C-alpha positions as CSV (number, residue, x, y, z in Angstrom):
1,M,83.2,-93.0,27.9
2,A,85.3,-90.4,29.8
3,S,88.4,-91.3,27.9
4,L,86.8,-90.9,24.5
5,S,86.3,-87.7,22.6
6,V,82.7,-86.4,22.1
7,Q,82.9,-87.3,18.4
8,Q,84.0,-90.9,19.3
9,Q,81.2,-91.2,21.9
10,I,78.6,-90.0,19.3
11,C,79.8,-92.6,16.7
12,Q,79.8,-95.4,19.2
13,R,76.2,-94.6,20.2
14,I,75.0,-94.4,16.6
15,M,76.6,-97.7,15.9
16,Q,74.6,-99.2,18.7
17,L,71.4,-97.4,17.9
18,A,71.7,-98.1,14.1
19,P,73.2,-101.6,13.9
20,H,72.2,-102.1,10.3
21,E,72.4,-100.2,7.0
22,G,69.5,-97.9,6.0
23,Y,67.3,-95.7,8.1
24,T,66.6,-96.7,11.7
25,K,63.8,-95.2,13.8
26,S,64.6,-93.9,17.3
27,L,62.4,-93.6,20.4
28,L,61.4,-90.1,19.2
29,D,59.4,-89.5,16.1
30,E,61.6,-86.5,15.1
31,V,64.9,-88.5,15.1
32,R,66.1,-91.2,12.8
33,F,69.6,-92.6,12.2
34,M,71.2,-93.1,8.8
35,R,73.9,-95.7,8.1
36,A,75.7,-96.8,5.0
37,D,78.5,-99.5,5.1
38,Y,79.4,-99.0,1.5
39,P,79.7,-96.0,-0.8
40,L,76.6,-95.0,-2.7
41,P,77.0,-93.2,-6.1
42,R,75.2,-90.0,-6.8
43,T,71.4,-90.7,-6.7
44,P,68.2,-88.6,-6.5
45,V,67.0,-88.1,-2.9
46,L,64.2,-86.1,-1.3
47,Y,64.7,-84.7,2.2
48,E,62.0,-83.2,4.4
49,P,62.8,-80.0,6.4
50,G,65.3,-81.0,8.9
51,I,68.9,-81.3,10.2
52,I,71.3,-83.9,8.9
53,I,74.5,-84.4,11.1
54,V,77.0,-86.8,9.6
55,C,79.3,-88.0,12.4
56,Q,81.5,-90.4,10.4
57,G,82.0,-90.8,6.6
58,R,81.0,-88.1,4.2
59,K,78.0,-87.1,2.0
60,R,77.8,-84.5,-0.7
61,G,74.6,-83.0,-2.0
62,Y,74.1,-81.4,-5.4
63,L,71.4,-78.9,-6.2
64,A,71.6,-77.1,-9.5
65,D,75.2,-75.9,-9.9
66,R,76.0,-76.0,-6.1
67,M,77.6,-78.7,-4.0
68,Y,76.9,-79.1,-0.3
69,R,79.3,-81.1,1.9
70,Y,78.0,-82.6,5.1
71,D,80.4,-84.6,7.2
72,A,82.1,-84.5,10.6
73,Q,82.9,-80.8,10.1
74,Q,79.7,-79.6,8.3
75,F,76.0,-80.3,8.9
76,L,73.1,-79.8,6.5
77,V,69.9,-77.9,7.2
78,L,66.9,-77.9,4.9
79,S,64.2,-75.4,5.6
80,V,61.9,-76.6,2.9
81,P,61.4,-80.1,1.4
82,L,63.8,-80.3,-1.6
83,P,64.7,-83.0,-4.1
84,F,68.4,-83.1,-5.0
85,S,71.1,-85.7,-5.6
86,S,73.4,-87.1,-3.0
87,E,76.5,-89.3,-2.9
88,T,77.9,-91.1,0.1
89,E,81.5,-92.1,1.1
90,A,81.6,-95.1,3.4
91,T,83.4,-98.4,4.0
92,P,82.6,-101.5,6.2
93,E,85.5,-100.4,8.4
94,E,84.3,-96.8,8.6
95,P,80.5,-96.7,7.9
96,M,78.7,-93.5,7.2
97,L,76.8,-92.6,10.4
98,A,74.4,-89.8,10.6
99,V,71.5,-88.4,12.6
100,A,68.5,-86.9,10.9
101,V,66.2,-84.6,12.9
102,R,62.9,-83.5,11.5
103,L,62.1,-79.8,12.1
104,D,58.9,-79.2,14.1
105,M,57.8,-75.9,12.8
106,T,55.7,-74.9,15.9
107,T,58.8,-75.3,18.1
108,V,61.0,-73.5,15.6
109,A,58.6,-70.6,15.4
110,E,58.6,-70.2,19.1
111,L,62.4,-70.1,19.1
112,I,62.5,-67.6,16.3
113,M,60.1,-65.3,18.1
114,L,62.2,-65.5,21.3
115,M,65.3,-64.6,19.2
116,G,63.5,-61.7,17.6
117,E,62.7,-60.4,21.1
118,A,66.4,-60.7,22.0
119,R,67.2,-58.7,18.8
120,Q,69.1,-61.6,17.1
121,P,69.7,-60.4,13.5
122,I,67.9,-62.3,10.7
123,S,69.6,-62.5,7.3
124,D,67.6,-61.0,4.4
125,Q,68.7,-63.9,2.2
126,P,66.7,-67.0,3.2
127,E,68.2,-70.3,2.0
128,G,66.3,-73.6,1.5
129,M,69.4,-75.7,1.9
130,I,72.6,-74.8,3.8
131,S,75.7,-76.7,4.9
132,T,77.4,-74.9,7.9
133,P,80.2,-75.7,10.4
134,L,79.5,-78.2,13.2
135,D,80.7,-76.6,16.4
136,G,81.2,-77.9,20.0
137,S,77.8,-76.8,21.3
138,M,76.1,-78.8,18.5
139,L,78.2,-81.9,19.3
140,D,77.5,-81.5,23.0
141,V,73.7,-81.5,22.7
142,L,73.7,-84.2,20.0
143,N,75.8,-86.4,22.4
144,R,73.3,-85.8,25.2
145,L,70.4,-86.5,22.9
146,L,71.9,-89.9,21.8
147,Q,72.5,-90.8,25.4
148,A,68.9,-90.1,26.2
149,L,67.7,-92.2,23.3
150,M,69.5,-95.2,24.8
151,S,66.7,-95.3,27.5
152,P,63.0,-95.3,27.0
153,L,62.5,-93.3,30.2
154,E,65.1,-90.7,29.3
155,A,63.9,-90.5,25.8
156,K,60.4,-89.6,27.0
157,A,61.5,-87.3,29.8
158,L,64.5,-85.5,28.3
159,G,64.3,-86.1,24.5
160,P,61.9,-83.3,23.5
161,S,63.8,-80.6,25.4
162,L,67.1,-81.9,23.9
163,V,65.6,-81.7,20.4
164,K,64.5,-78.2,21.1
165,E,68.0,-77.3,22.3
166,L,69.4,-78.8,19.0
167,Y,67.0,-76.5,17.0
168,F,68.3,-73.5,19.0
169,R,71.9,-74.3,18.3
170,V,71.2,-74.6,14.6
171,L,69.3,-71.3,14.6
172,M,72.3,-69.7,16.4
173,S,74.9,-71.3,14.1
174,E,77.3,-69.5,11.7
175,Q,74.6,-69.3,9.0
176,G,71.7,-69.4,11.4
177,G,70.4,-66.0,10.2
178,A,69.7,-67.4,6.7
179,V,68.0,-70.5,8.3
180,R,65.9,-68.2,10.5
181,A,64.9,-66.1,7.6
182,A,63.8,-69.2,5.7
183,L,61.9,-70.7,8.6
184,A,60.2,-67.4,9.5
185,Y,58.5,-67.8,6.1
186,Q,59.3,-64.3,4.9
187,G,58.3,-62.8,1.6
188,H,58.2,-64.8,-1.6
189,F,60.2,-67.6,0.0
190,G,57.5,-68.0,2.6
191,R,54.7,-68.2,0.0
192,I,56.6,-70.9,-2.0
193,S,57.4,-72.7,1.2
194,R,53.7,-73.0,2.0
195,A,53.1,-74.3,-1.6
196,L,55.8,-76.9,-1.1
197,N,54.3,-78.1,2.2
198,H,50.9,-78.4,0.5
199,I,52.4,-80.5,-2.3
200,H,54.0,-82.9,0.3
201,A,50.8,-83.1,2.3
202,E,48.6,-83.7,-0.8
203,W,50.9,-85.4,-3.3
204,Q,48.4,-88.3,-3.8
205,S,45.6,-85.8,-4.8
206,P,45.3,-83.9,-8.1
207,L,47.6,-80.8,-8.0
208,S,47.4,-78.0,-10.5
209,V,49.9,-75.2,-10.9
210,A,47.1,-72.7,-11.0
211,D,45.8,-73.8,-7.6
212,L,49.3,-73.7,-6.1
213,A,49.9,-70.2,-7.4
214,S,46.5,-69.1,-6.0
215,R,47.4,-70.6,-2.6
216,A,50.7,-68.6,-2.8
217,G,48.9,-65.4,-3.7
218,M,50.7,-65.1,-7.0
219,S,50.0,-65.1,-10.7
220,V,51.0,-68.3,-12.5
221,P,54.0,-66.7,-14.3
222,R,55.3,-65.1,-11.1
223,F,54.8,-68.4,-9.1
224,H,56.8,-70.2,-11.8
225,I,59.7,-67.7,-11.4
226,H,59.9,-67.8,-7.6
227,F,59.3,-71.5,-7.4
228,K,62.2,-72.2,-9.7
229,T,64.5,-69.8,-7.9
230,I,64.0,-71.8,-4.6
231,T,63.7,-75.4,-5.9
232,H,65.7,-75.1,-9.2
233,T,63.0,-77.0,-11.0
234,S,59.5,-76.3,-12.3
235,P,56.3,-76.9,-10.3
236,L,55.3,-79.8,-12.5
237,Q,58.7,-81.4,-12.4
238,Y,58.8,-81.0,-8.6
239,I,55.4,-82.7,-8.2
240,K,56.5,-85.5,-10.5
241,S,59.8,-86.0,-8.5
242,V,57.9,-86.1,-5.2
243,R,55.6,-88.9,-6.6
244,L,58.5,-90.8,-8.0
245,H,60.4,-90.7,-4.7
246,Q,57.3,-91.9,-2.9
247,A,57.0,-94.7,-5.4
248,R,60.6,-95.8,-4.8
249,L,60.0,-95.9,-1.0
250,M,56.7,-97.8,-1.4
251,M,58.5,-100.5,-3.5
252,I,61.4,-100.8,-1.0
253,R,59.6,-100.4,2.3
254,S,56.2,-102.0,1.5
255,N,57.4,-104.5,-1.2
256,L,54.8,-103.2,-3.6
257,P,55.2,-104.3,-7.3
258,A,55.8,-101.5,-9.8
259,S,52.4,-102.0,-11.4
260,K,50.5,-101.4,-8.2
261,T,52.9,-98.6,-7.1
262,A,52.1,-96.8,-10.4
263,L,48.4,-96.7,-9.5
264,E,49.1,-95.7,-5.9
265,V,51.1,-92.6,-7.0
266,G,48.6,-91.5,-9.6
267,Y,49.8,-93.0,-12.9
268,E,47.1,-94.5,-15.1
269,S,49.6,-96.2,-17.3
270,A,52.3,-98.6,-15.9
271,S,54.4,-98.2,-19.0
272,Q,54.5,-94.4,-18.6
273,F,55.4,-94.8,-14.9
274,N,58.2,-97.2,-15.9
275,R,59.6,-94.8,-18.5
276,E,59.5,-91.8,-16.3
277,F,60.9,-93.7,-13.3
278,K,63.9,-94.9,-15.4
279,R,64.4,-91.4,-16.8
280,F,64.5,-90.0,-13.3
281,F,66.5,-92.6,-11.4
282,G,68.5,-94.1,-14.3
283,R,67.2,-97.6,-13.6
284,S,64.0,-99.5,-14.0
285,P,61.7,-99.7,-10.9
286,G,62.7,-103.3,-10.2
287,E,66.4,-102.6,-10.6
288,E,66.3,-99.5,-8.4
289,A,64.3,-101.3,-5.7
290,R,66.9,-104.1,-5.6
291,M,69.9,-101.7,-5.6
292,M,68.5,-99.4,-2.9
293,K,66.8,-102.0,-0.7
294,Q,69.3,-101.7,2.1
295,A,70.2,-98.0,1.7
296,L,66.6,-96.9,2.0
297,A,65.2,-99.5,4.3
298,L,63.3,-98.2,7.3
299,L,64.1,-100.3,10.4
300,P,62.4,-100.2,13.8
301,P,64.2,-98.8,16.9
302,A,67.1,-101.0,18.0
303,D,66.5,-103.5,20.8
304,L,67.5,-101.3,23.7
305,E,67.8,-104.2,26.2
306,R,70.2,-105.9,23.9
307,L,72.1,-102.7,23.6
308,A,72.4,-102.3,27.4
309,I,76.2,-102.0,27.2
310,P,78.1,-99.7,29.6
311,L,79.1,-96.5,27.9
């Protein structure tokens, strides 16, 4: 690949590691590939804390009145799990190719502590979602990570350290101070972050706003204010959106019928589930599952022996 640019090398590797539309697992739990061969209109999405690097094509995220662009020039970082809406630009000739890397908070905390010892400044304005320029150092480590993921041995031996290096580059990026402030769980942002993580861990259990506020060490009115500042929605709407997103994935990835899915995500009434699902996604559960079947499919890692092509 010596004659190709780093960007071209990265795109070629993703095309091999993600030969089909949807989400494809890699040999590392933290890393998945995203591919779209056709444009996707604006639709609700829910991303876990992580890094999304789009290497070809373009995506735009919309949260409240802000738009976040992530493409070959900008990458996206989420320090808390956030529901927002996203649209994708892609064609069969130039598919959207992206790498999604989940944040391991233990590793991130170690890096933030090291940076604190090195007196790296932390912004006092933590951000839950940021798009920031993609520089050469990020592309370099991403390329080496993808190369390692082509080999089971290299993935196991080198993958974890390369993911850690990618975290480091993100924390040192142009807006890394705001990311570090968020991931350091400072102040009100940190309390709400812990409540969000609890919602995502226990979404199938009964959840009350009073209990979440208590866990955050806040009164209910104060919890509401700070929760909406970070997520741009109320706690009850956030919980509902998490359950509806989980329902959509169940129908697509486990082929569950809407009636059974409704019970799995805590709805006693299938008709209420259908109404709220359609209000949220703009289509009935069956229509949404058919429309998003490929885009949200979760595929196993690509057959690496079949992909043993000289690079």
